[in-house]
C-alpha positions as CSV (number, residue, x, y, z in Angstrom):
1,M,-28.8,5.4,6.6
2,A,-26.2,7.3,5.3
3,T,-26.9,9.6,2.0
4,L,-24.6,10.6,-0.6
5,L,-24.2,13.8,1.1
6,D,-24.3,12.3,4.7
7,L,-20.5,10.6,3.1
8,H,-18.9,13.6,1.9
9,S,-20.1,15.8,4.7
10,S,-17.9,13.4,7.7
11,R,-14.9,11.3,7.9
12,D,-17.2,8.9,8.1
13,V,-20.2,6.3,8.8
14,H,-20.6,4.0,10.8
15,L,-22.7,0.9,10.4
16,T,-23.6,-1.9,11.8
17,V,-23.3,-5.3,9.2
18,V,-24.9,-8.8,10.0
19,A,-22.9,-10.6,8.5
20,A,-23.5,-14.7,7.8
21,T,-22.6,-17.3,9.7
22,P,-22.1,-21.1,8.8
23,A,-24.7,-22.1,11.6
24,P,-28.0,-22.0,9.7
25,G,-29.9,-18.6,11.4
26,T,-27.2,-17.3,13.7
27,V,-25.6,-14.2,12.8
28,A,-22.5,-12.2,14.0
29,H,-22.3,-8.3,14.6
30,M,-19.0,-5.9,13.8
31,T,-19.1,-2.0,14.2
32,V,-17.8,-1.0,10.5
33,T,-16.3,2.3,8.9
34,W,-17.5,3.3,5.4
35,Q,-14.7,5.1,4.4
36,V,-14.6,7.4,1.4
37,P,-11.2,7.8,0.1
38,A,-9.1,10.4,-1.0
39,R,-7.8,8.8,-4.4
40,D,-10.6,8.0,-6.8
41,R,-11.5,4.7,-6.2
42,T,-14.1,2.8,-4.9
43,P,-14.6,3.4,-1.3
44,S,-14.0,0.7,0.9
45,L,-15.3,-0.9,4.2
46,V,-12.5,-1.4,7.2
47,V,-12.8,-1.7,11.2
48,T,-12.0,1.3,13.4
49,P,-10.9,1.7,15.9
50,A,-9.0,-2.4,14.9
51,I,-6.5,-4.4,16.9
52,V,-4.3,-6.0,14.8
53,G,-2.2,-9.1,15.5
54,H,1.0,-8.2,14.7
55,R,3.0,-10.5,12.7
56,G,0.2,-13.1,14.7
57,A,0.0,-12.8,18.7
58,S,4.7,-13.2,18.2
59,G,3.7,-12.2,22.4
60,H,2.7,-15.6,22.7
61,R,4.2,-17.8,19.6
62,P,6.9,-17.5,17.2
63,E,6.2,-15.0,14.6
64,H,4.6,-15.7,11.2
65,T,3.4,-19.3,12.5
66,L,-0.6,-20.4,11.5
67,E,-0.9,-20.7,15.2
68,A,0.4,-17.4,16.0
69,Y,-2.0,-16.0,13.3
70,R,-5.0,-18.7,15.0
71,T,-3.5,-17.1,18.3
72,A,-4.4,-13.7,17.4
73,I,-7.7,-14.5,15.9
74,R,-9.1,-16.5,18.5
75,M,-7.6,-13.3,21.1
76,G,-9.9,-11.1,19.1
77,V,-8.6,-9.2,16.9
78,D,-10.2,-7.6,13.6
79,D,-7.0,-8.2,11.5
80,I,-3.6,-9.8,11.3
81,E,-0.5,-8.5,10.0
82,I,1.5,-10.2,8.1
83,D,5.6,-9.3,5.9
84,L,5.4,-11.1,2.6
85,V,9.4,-11.8,1.1
86,S,10.2,-14.2,-1.7
87,T,11.9,-17.4,-2.5
88,R,14.1,-17.8,-5.6
89,D,11.0,-19.3,-7.5
90,G,8.8,-16.4,-6.4
91,V,6.6,-17.6,-3.8
92,L,5.8,-15.1,-1.3
93,V,6.6,-16.3,2.4
94,A,5.8,-14.6,6.0
95,R,9.2,-13.8,7.0
96,H,9.9,-10.2,8.8
97,E,12.7,-9.9,6.9
98,S,14.5,-12.1,3.8
99,E,17.7,-13.6,6.5
100,L,17.0,-16.9,7.9
101,S,18.9,-17.3,10.4
102,G,17.3,-15.5,13.2
103,T,14.0,-16.9,12.8
104,T,14.4,-20.4,11.4
105,D,16.8,-23.9,11.9
106,V,18.8,-23.0,8.8
107,T,21.9,-22.6,10.7
108,D,21.0,-26.6,11.7
109,H,20.9,-27.4,7.7
110,L,24.6,-29.0,7.0
111,E,23.2,-29.5,3.2
112,F,22.5,-25.0,3.3
113,A,25.7,-24.5,4.8
114,A,27.4,-23.0,2.0
115,R,24.3,-20.4,0.7
116,R,25.9,-18.4,3.9
117,D,26.1,-14.9,2.3
118,T,26.5,-11.4,2.6
119,R,24.7,-8.5,1.4
120,T,23.1,-4.8,1.4
121,I,19.8,-4.8,1.4
122,D,17.7,-1.6,2.3
123,R,21.5,0.0,2.6
124,H,22.3,-2.5,5.6
125,R,24.9,-5.1,5.4
126,V,23.3,-8.7,6.4
127,T,24.7,-11.6,6.7
128,G,23.1,-15.3,7.1
129,W,20.7,-16.9,5.0
130,F,18.1,-15.7,2.6
131,T,14.6,-16.6,0.9
132,E,16.0,-15.3,-2.7
133,D,18.9,-18.3,-3.2
134,F,15.8,-20.9,-1.5
135,T,12.5,-22.6,-3.6
136,L,9.4,-23.1,-1.6
137,A,10.1,-27.2,-1.8
138,E,13.6,-26.0,0.1
139,L,12.1,-23.6,2.1
140,K,9.9,-26.3,4.0
141,S,12.0,-28.1,5.1
142,L,13.3,-25.5,7.8
143,T,11.3,-24.9,10.7
144,A,9.9,-22.0,12.3
145,R,11.4,-20.4,15.8
146,E,11.4,-17.4,17.8
147,R,13.3,-14.1,17.4
148,M,13.6,-13.0,20.2
149,P,14.0,-16.0,23.2
150,A,15.9,-13.6,25.6
151,T,12.7,-11.3,25.8
152,R,10.5,-13.9,25.3
153,P,11.6,-17.6,26.3
154,D,7.9,-19.2,26.5
155,N,7.5,-18.7,23.1
156,T,10.9,-21.3,22.2
157,T,8.0,-24.1,23.4
158,Y,6.8,-24.0,20.0
159,N,10.0,-23.9,18.0
160,D,10.5,-26.2,15.3
161,R,6.8,-27.2,15.7
162,E,5.9,-25.9,12.4
163,G,7.8,-24.4,9.1
164,V,7.5,-21.0,6.3
165,A,4.5,-20.5,5.6
166,T,3.0,-19.1,2.3
167,L,0.4,-15.6,1.9
168,T,-1.7,-19.1,0.0
169,E,-1.5,-21.6,3.2
170,I,-2.4,-17.9,5.3
171,L,-5.0,-16.5,3.1
172,A,-6.8,-20.2,3.1
173,M,-6.5,-20.2,7.6
174,V,-8.0,-16.8,7.6
175,Y,-10.9,-18.4,5.7
176,A,-11.4,-21.0,7.9
177,E,-11.4,-19.5,10.7
178,S,-13.6,-16.2,9.7
179,M,-16.3,-19.2,8.8
180,R,-15.6,-21.2,11.9
181,R,-16.4,-17.8,14.1
182,G,-18.8,-16.4,12.4
183,R,-16.8,-13.1,12.1
184,G,-14.3,-11.4,8.9
185,V,-10.8,-10.8,9.6
186,G,-9.1,-8.9,7.4
187,V,-5.4,-9.2,6.8
188,M,-2.8,-6.4,6.3
189,I,-0.3,-7.0,4.2
190,E,3.8,-5.2,4.3
191,L,5.8,-5.8,1.5
192,K,9.5,-6.2,3.3
193,H,12.6,-4.8,0.8
194,A,11.0,-4.5,-2.3
195,A,13.1,-2.8,-4.2
196,Y,16.0,-4.7,-3.4
197,F,13.8,-7.9,-4.4
198,D,12.9,-5.3,-7.7
199,S,16.4,-5.4,-8.5
200,I,17.3,-9.1,-8.8
201,G,14.4,-9.7,-10.9
202,L,11.8,-10.9,-8.3
203,P,9.2,-8.3,-7.9
204,L,7.4,-8.9,-4.9
205,D,3.3,-7.2,-6.2
206,E,3.3,-9.8,-9.1
207,P,2.9,-12.8,-7.3
208,L,0.9,-10.9,-4.9
209,M,-1.9,-10.1,-7.0
210,A,-2.1,-13.2,-8.5
211,A,-2.4,-14.9,-5.4
212,L,-5.4,-12.1,-4.2
213,R,-7.0,-12.6,-7.6
214,R,-6.9,-16.5,-6.6
215,H,-8.9,-15.9,-4.2
216,D,-10.9,-13.6,-5.2
217,L,-9.9,-10.7,-2.4
218,D,-8.7,-8.1,-5.5
219,Q,-12.0,-6.4,-4.5
220,P,-12.9,-3.0,-2.7
221,W,-14.9,-5.2,-0.1
222,A,-12.2,-7.4,0.6
223,R,-10.6,-7.1,4.0
224,I,-7.1,-6.6,2.8
225,S,-4.9,-3.5,3.2
226,L,-1.2,-3.9,1.2
227,M,1.5,-1.5,3.3
228,S,4.7,-1.1,2.4
229,F,7.4,2.2,4.1
230,E,8.9,2.2,0.0
231,P,6.5,4.4,-1.7
232,G,7.7,3.5,-4.8
233,I,5.4,0.1,-4.8
234,L,2.7,1.3,-3.6
235,Q,2.9,4.2,-6.5
236,R,2.7,1.1,-8.6
237,L,-0.4,-1.1,-6.7
238,A,-1.9,2.1,-6.5
239,E,-2.4,1.9,-10.0
240,R,-3.4,-1.6,-10.9
241,T,-5.5,-2.3,-7.2
242,R,-9.0,-0.9,-5.6
243,L,-7.8,-2.5,-1.8
244,P,-6.6,0.3,0.7
245,I,-2.9,1.1,0.6
246,I,-1.3,2.3,3.8
247,Q,2.2,4.1,3.7
248,L,4.1,2.8,6.9
249,L,6.4,5.2,8.7
250,E,9.2,5.2,10.5
251,V,11.1,7.3,13.0
252,G,14.6,9.3,11.6
253,E,15.1,11.6,8.8
254,S,13.6,9.6,5.9
255,H,10.4,9.5,7.2
256,A,10.3,13.1,8.9
257,E,8.9,15.5,5.7
258,M,6.6,12.7,5.1
259,C,5.0,13.4,8.6
260,T,4.5,16.7,7.7
261,P,1.1,18.2,6.4
262,A,2.7,19.2,3.1
263,G,4.0,14.6,2.8
264,L,1.1,13.7,4.0
265,A,-0.8,15.6,1.4
266,R,1.7,13.6,-1.5
267,I,1.2,10.1,0.5
268,D,-2.7,11.1,0.0
269,D,-2.1,11.3,-3.9
270,Y,-1.9,7.0,-4.0
271,A,-2.5,5.8,-0.5
272,D,-5.9,5.5,2.3
273,G,-3.9,5.4,4.9
274,I,-0.7,5.5,6.8
275,G,1.5,3.5,9.1
276,P,3.4,4.9,11.6
277,H,5.7,4.2,15.1
278,K,4.2,4.7,18.0
279,S,6.0,7.4,18.9
280,L,5.5,9.8,16.1
281,V,1.8,10.0,17.4
282,L,2.6,9.8,21.5
283,P,6.7,11.6,21.2
284,R,8.7,10.5,24.3
285,D,10.5,13.5,26.1
286,R,14.0,13.1,27.2
287,S,13.0,10.4,30.0
288,G,11.1,8.6,27.6
289,A,7.4,9.2,29.0
290,I,4.6,9.7,26.6
291,G,2.7,13.5,27.4
292,E,0.7,15.3,25.3
293,P,-0.2,13.7,21.7
294,S,1.8,15.4,18.0
295,D,-1.0,16.4,15.2
296,L,-0.2,13.3,12.7
297,V,-3.2,11.8,13.2
298,R,-5.3,15.3,13.2
299,D,-3.6,15.9,10.2
300,A,-3.8,12.8,8.5
301,H,-7.5,12.9,9.5
302,R,-7.8,16.0,7.3
303,R,-6.6,14.0,4.3
304,W,-8.6,11.4,5.2
305,L,-6.3,9.5,5.3
306,T,-6.3,6.4,8.2
307,V,-4.1,5.9,11.1
308,H,-2.8,2.5,12.1
309,V,0.4,2.3,14.5
310,W,2.5,0.0,15.2
311,T,4.4,-1.6,17.2
312,V,2.8,-2.0,21.2
313,R,4.4,-4.6,23.4
314,V,4.0,-5.7,26.8
315,E,7.4,-5.5,27.9
316,N,9.3,-2.6,29.3
317,R,11.5,-2.6,26.9
318,F,9.3,-1.0,24.3
319,L,7.1,0.9,26.8
320,P,7.8,4.7,27.6
321,S,8.9,5.1,30.8
322,N,5.5,6.4,32.6
323,L,4.0,2.9,32.3
324,R,6.7,0.8,33.1
325,R,6.4,-1.4,36.2
326,G,9.7,-2.1,38.0
327,C,12.8,-2.4,36.6
328,A,13.5,-5.8,34.0
329,P,13.1,-4.7,30.7
330,D,11.4,-8.1,30.3
331,A,8.5,-7.8,32.7
332,P,5.2,-7.0,31.9
333,G,4.5,-3.1,31.8
334,D,0.9,-1.1,31.4
335,M,0.9,-1.8,28.0
336,A,-3.0,-0.9,28.0
337,G,-2.6,2.3,29.6
338,E,-0.7,2.8,25.7
339,V,-3.2,1.4,24.8
340,R,-6.0,3.8,25.7
341,A,-3.9,6.7,25.4
342,L,-3.2,5.8,21.2
343,L,-6.9,4.9,21.6
344,D,-7.9,8.7,23.4
345,V,-6.1,10.4,20.1
346,G,-7.4,8.6,17.7
347,V,-5.5,6.3,15.7
348,D,-7.6,4.4,13.3
349,G,-5.9,0.8,14.4
350,V,-3.3,-0.2,16.9
351,I,-0.7,-3.2,15.6
352,T,0.6,-5.0,18.1
353,D,2.4,-8.4,19.8
354,H,0.0,-8.7,22.5
355,P,-3.8,-8.9,21.0
356,E,-5.6,-9.9,24.2
357,L,-4.7,-6.8,26.0
358,A,-5.4,-4.3,22.9
359,V,-8.8,-6.3,22.6
360,A,-9.3,-6.0,26.6
361,A,-8.4,-1.9,27.2
362,A,-10.2,-1.2,24.1
363,R,-13.9,-2.4,25.6
364,E,-13.2,-1.1,28.4
365,L,-13.7,2.9,26.4
366,D,-16.2,1.1,24.9
367,F,-14.9,0.4,21.5
């Protein structure tokens, strides 16, 4: 059994947890890590290395639908990743961005034609229909559609079968699926356009924390992580919750300094982990191939920051050149090879559109 000294003398301690299931007399086992956060908070229980369904199993179903999340859970993910934006009446719903025309049938609704607008969000000029202009009741009249129909035409078979899911509906579904399958499933929550929503009087953290408290999930033992690319909202959340905080990192000048040891030290003041783009961990050369890893995972782990990389996809267009198969950009390549390379570097989680391939790759490595 690990002692307090053991917890402070190593980055983490692996345990076997026996969790009761709804069926009497049966148990489920999972590998977990008892992680001591760098900031002064209660330690949290997390699965590592984790396979995370990106917006559900979005390689197989339209993203952010309940069936996309259920499919990911059926495929064996440890966590699902969801993106949250706000409606006009302050309800959090799952969309990759607040603009709706790329992922719903809003353009077919003549009653909403006059709501088409152009605005600047996160320094980008965007034209379309926006969740913040719709009440939840109005949003529920729309149906979800595949965001990349040319790349994933099979997913369009599931267009218009489901509506836009709320955070409450997702949490209820995850609870039901966890009970049905006898294993806990975590939820990694990304807050989108946080500063923008602040500016229009719809802060995301207020309804988020209210929903988590309502479900008794604002607890250190809850399998909930909170993520954003924007430090501001993460710093606010760090002051009001003991849930793990993850600073997302993208490629580019805006986040380059945050990937240095000094930048990680500043992240360490308010966060428990980082979520870098996969190329920040496995850089590509001029030919687009991956080779030697960067120092990011090592430097983050020295701060006891977890590392969840995004987004691993099967199509050639998203893979490094040395893992592509054939020349067709949308043909499947060697995604398992990329997962193995990331796990070999020591990442704590892989966020992927194709969970079944990542789960199989992790099992091959005995994770």
